N, C-alpha and C positions, 0 to 999 in steps of 0.2 A: 550581627553586621546592621550597624545604620550606618547612616549618610549625612553629613557635617558639610554643607558645600554654601553655606551661608559668608561672604566675605567682609570684612571692612573697606568702608569704600568711602572718599571724598568727593561728593555729589557736584561738588560747585565746580571741578576742574577734570571730568571726567574726556576720556579721549573721543574724538567724533564717532558717531555711529558710525559709520561707512568702513571702521578701523574692522569693528565687531566680526565681519564675513573675512576678513583677512589669515591665513594661517598665522596660529602661534609665533612663530620663527621669524614672519615677517612684520610683524606687530614687535616684538619684541626690536628688530631693527630700525625700524620708523622713531621707535621711544627714545633709543639710544641717540639715534641724531636728533630729535627732541633737546633732552639732557643738554648734548654739546653744546646746541644755541643757546641753551636758557629757557627755555618754554614749554618744556615737557608737563604734562598734568602727574599730580601725585598719584603715585605706583599705587594700584591697586595691591590684595594681599596677594603673600607667593610662597611657596611649601615652607620655607625657615620661618617665618610668622608663622602660619598656620600650627607649627610643629613645633613653635614656643608655647602656644597655647593647650595644643593638648599634650603636652608634656608639663605646665605649669611655671615654667620658665621664659626669662627674656630671650631675646637674641644673645646675650654677650652669655650667657648663661650655658650655650648649646653649642656641641662640638657636631663633626659632620663628617662620615667616612665617604668619598666619592670614585665610581669608576664608570669608564666610558665603555663599555661592552661593545663586542658585533651584536647586529640589530636583532640575528637569529638565540643569541645569548641572551638578549636582554627579553626577547619575547618566552624564552626557557623559563626566565627567572618570575617573569611574571605570570606565569603559571602555576607554580611553585607557590607565590604569593597568594594567588587568587584559589589555591586549594586550602592552602592554612584561612584564609578568611572565611572562606566555607564553612570550616571546621569551630568557628568561634563568633558567638551573638555579641559581642562586648567590642567588636571592632569598628570603627568609626573611618570615613575618606572624605577627604576633602576634594576640589579640584585642584590643575595646576597650577593657578593663579591669573588674575586680570578677565576676571570674571570668567573665564570656561569650567563646565562643570568636568566631574571625572569621567573618563575615556575609557571606554574596553575595545576589544575589537578581536575579531575571530581567529583562530590558531588552529590551524591542520595538523594531526599529531596521529594521522593514519586510521585513526580508529572509529566506530560507526557515530559516535555520539561526537555530535560537534561542538568545540570549546570554545571560550572566549574568554581572554585575559585583560587584566589594565595592560595600561598601555600611557597612558596620561592621568595621573593624578597624586594624591600623598594619604599616606595610609596612617593611622595608630593600631599598632599591636600594643595592647599591657603586656606588663608581667606576666610571663606564663604562659605567653600564645605562639611570637615567635620565638623568643627566646626570654632569659632568666631576668630578662630588664626591661622599663619600658620602654620604647623607640617607635620614631618613624621613619617608613620609606619612603621617600620619592622617587619614582618611575617615571621617563618621560621619553617618549620616541616619537617623534617625527623628520622631514626631510633634512632639516635642518640641526637638529642636536638628539644625542640620546644619552642616557645617563640615569643612572642607578647611585642614589644616597641616600644613607643612615643617616637619621637625627637623633642624637640621645645625649643627656644631661653630662656636662663638660668633665663632671667627675667620672660618669663613665663611658669615658670616648674609647677605652679598648675594649670594651662590651660592643661599642658599634664599628667598630673594625674586625671584631671575630663576626658579626652578625653578617658584614657585606662580603667578608670572605666567605663563609659559608653558605650565603644564596649562591654565589658565583662558583663554587666549589658541587651544588646540587646541582645546578645549572647544566653545570660539565661532566658529571655525571652519569652516574644511574638512574637519577631522576630526569635525565633527557630523553622524550621518547623520540627524538630523531635518532639517537646512537643506532647502527648495527641496522638501519631502516635503508631500502633503496629509494633514491629522494632525486625529484628532478630538478635543476637551479634552473628558476626562469626569475627577467626584471619584472616588476609590477611598483607600478607607482614610480619607478625611476631608484629602485633597491631592488636589491638581492632576496628573493623568497626562496624556500624549500619548499616540495610538495611532496610526501612520501606515493609513492608508488606499489601497485602490489609487485609482490617478490614473483620473478620471473620464474617460465617453466624449464625453460630452454635447456638440455642436455645434452652433454658432447656427441653422444649417439646419434643425433642429429643433425648434429652440423658437419658434413663429408670434406676433411682437411688433411693433408699429408701429415704424419704421423712428427715431422720433424717442427710442426707450427706448434703441437702441443708439447713437445718436449720444451721447447725454447719460453711457452706461457708458463709453464711451471717453474721453470726456471726462476722466471723472474718473481712468481709469487712467493718463493721459496725464504726471497728472503722477509718478509713480513710472517714465513710459518717454522718451518721447522730447521732452518739454517736462522733464524732471527737474533738468537740467545751468540751461537759462535761470531756472527758480521758484529755485534753490538761489542761482544767484548773485544774484537781484533781493533773497534774501532773503524768500522768500513762502511758503516752508515746499514741502514736498512730501508733507505730509500730507492726507487728505482722507476723508470720512465719508459715508457713502449712506446714504437711508433708504428698501427699496423697503417699499411701503406696494400693499396688495390684497385681495381678499378670496381663502380657501383657492382652492386651485387654480386661480391663475392665471399660476402660474412663477415665482413669487419664488425660490422654493429652487433649480429647474431653471437661472433666471439665475445665482444663485451657482453653481451647478456647471459650466456653461459656463466663467464668469471663473477656475474654478478649474484646470479642462482646458487654459487657453490661460495662464495665469499660473503653474503650477504649473512647477521645475524653475529660471526665475529668480525668483521668490519663494517661501515658503512658506506654504501656505494651512492658515488654523485655522477648523474650524464647532465651534461652543459652542452647545449647547441653553441654555433657559430655566437648567433645573435649575443647571446652572456658572455660567451669567454672575449667578445671583442670590446664588453663594456664594462665587466663589474670582473676580471679574474683574478686580479689583487686581492679584491672582498673574497670572491669564491675561498682561497688558499689561505687568508686569514680565518675563516670561518671554521678551518679545519683543528684547530688547537683544544675545540671543544668538541668536534665529531668526531676525530680521530681514535684509532685508525682508522685508514681510509684509500677508500679506490677511487679516484677521478676520472673520469671519460669524457675527455675531451672531443667533440663530434666536428669532423671538417675543418681541421685548422687551418686548412690554406687558403681557406675564405678569410681568415684571419691576418696570419701571420706572412702573408706574403712575402716575396721575393724585395727587397729593398729595391736593389737594380729595376722591378720592373712598377717601378711608383707603388709600392705598398706604402699604409699609414703607418708611417715611422713609430708615433705615440702608442698605437697598439700594438704591435711587436716589441715594444720597449717592457710595456706593462706586461705580456706575453713571456717575457725572459726574467724579468724581475721576477716572476711569480714562481716559476721553474726552477728560479736558483734558489726562491723561496722554500719552496718544497723539499729542495735536496739539506737544506738544514736541519728542515722537521723531523721526524721519527717514526717508520712506518706509515708513507703514503704509496703507493702506484699510480703513476697516470700514465694511462691511457688516451693515447690521442688517435685521430685518426684522421687518413686523408687519402683521397683519390689521385691527388697530384702531385709528387713528392718534390719536383721541378719546380713548384709554382710555392715553396717555401724557403724563407730566408734560411742562406746554411748556418746561421748563428742557432738558428733553432733545432736544426738538427744537430749539434753537436754530440757528443758521445759523455760529456759530462751532464748533459741536459736529457738524452732519450739514448740509455744504455744500450739500447737496442731496438734495430729498424727489423719487424718481421713483414717480408712482401706475400700478401695472398696469392696464390696464384688462380688464374681460371682452373676448372678441374679438364683431368685429361680423361679418355674417353672410359677407364674404369671407374672416376669419379662421378662422370656422366649419367652411367650407367648407375649406380648407387643410388646417386640423388632420386633419378626416376623411381628408382624401385621404393624409394624409402617413401613418394608422393604415394605411387600407387597402392600400396601395402595399406595406408589409410582410406583407401577407397576400396581395398578389397578387391583387387585386381592382382593377377600373374601373370604378365604377359612378359615376351620376350624383347627386349629393351634395347639391346647390342644395337639393332640396326639404325632407329632413331638416333643412340649417342654418338654414331659414325656419320649421322648427317647432318649435325647442328656442331661441328668440329669447334666454332668459336664463340662459345656463350660460354654463361655465368649460372651459380646455383639459382640466382633470381629469375634468368630467362628460361632456363629446366622447369621452375614452376608454373612462371606463364603458358609453359606448353602445355602442361596440365591441364591448368584451370579453362585452355581454348578448349581443350577435347572435353570438357565437364560441358561448358557452356553449351557445345555444338551438338554433342551425343548423350550427354545426360550421366550418369553414376554405371555405365555398363559399354564399354567401347572395344574395339580389337588393338592390337599391336599396328595392323593398318590404318585404320583410324590414325590412332597417333602418332604413327610416321607420316602420313596427309597433312595433320596440324604443323609438324614438325617442319615440313619440305614446304609449306604454301607460304612461310614468313611473316603470316597474319599476326602473330604472337608479338614481333617487335612493336616497338614504341617507337610511332610514329609522330611529325609535327603537325601541326592544325594545317589541314587544307582546304580552310574558308577564308572568307572573302569579308573585309571590313567593308558597308554600306555607309 
């Protein structure tokens, strides 16, 4: 692969030097305004003219096929292009125009090897490399514009369309390394990104919950597994919404992690925090078109889609409702949302048309508290009578019980008695307290 970045330029009318430090989109905007006012400098090279030279044709003899995919799909397409470039020595590349050099960017596919993919450049693929015909591919990704464009000779326009569609199909299919992974959706530089996470190791046996909770959870999952074909045949839809309700520490997030451990591989599992939901929930669901079938875990949605009667942000609520309604029109999407405060969620977000099932996770009863304590003590290698401890702390969550055991280990090491554990529980020192310090 060789680089061809020399660009034709009328140096008598160059843009001011300060424009070189601006983002590409900003420079495009300024130059568009200048052209409207009749004071534009002559344009520098652009992908179309570069492609014309590479293909030995004038711009009038070129045809282009264009797509504006989601950002993640564009990055995966860049990965495919980069892999093709690495296999051939006769490929040339040029910058995106206006004097900019070709640009690459890191891409996290979850592997041990760091990957770098094309994000702003035009690439000439001779016949026999990417396709059976000569073609140039322009890929561009910044805050103002994302596109994937294929240039061919006008006489081979149909082949250009096929090349573009083939790239998109591969990026949305088995060549997408993010499909079937556990991903964290987050905002980076004002755009949505997905970071692969290690596969959770959480198991059902580790989470002490009433059997009725597990039955309802399995019923939701059935819409995308063994009941999928029946629902699809009857036109009843394979997408569902599940709202998990409960005070902090009862196991909502752990339940979602169990689900991720069981379904990852067959499904893409995406965790999104409240900040991501508040800012880019529509873009998140748009990405499911090439990441699905999917499980989307929206954490603490009461922080995002509050009740309008309590002066919640109506724009954020409207985006959330539109995203969930859009998910209903997709196939094979399970949305799992969590909340500590269901009364803080707007009633429109809780309608059965959006969340088919609302599950309340209770604090553990006495038998549940004893089972949770026993599980934590098993990991330490202790076999204690925990009944008295379970009775001493009636209104606690699983997270509280874990902290009681941690506190006992901190005070006594990994060998203590049932009396020691009871004393820690009765002391209340394991409870979270506010800061009692003073500002100076």
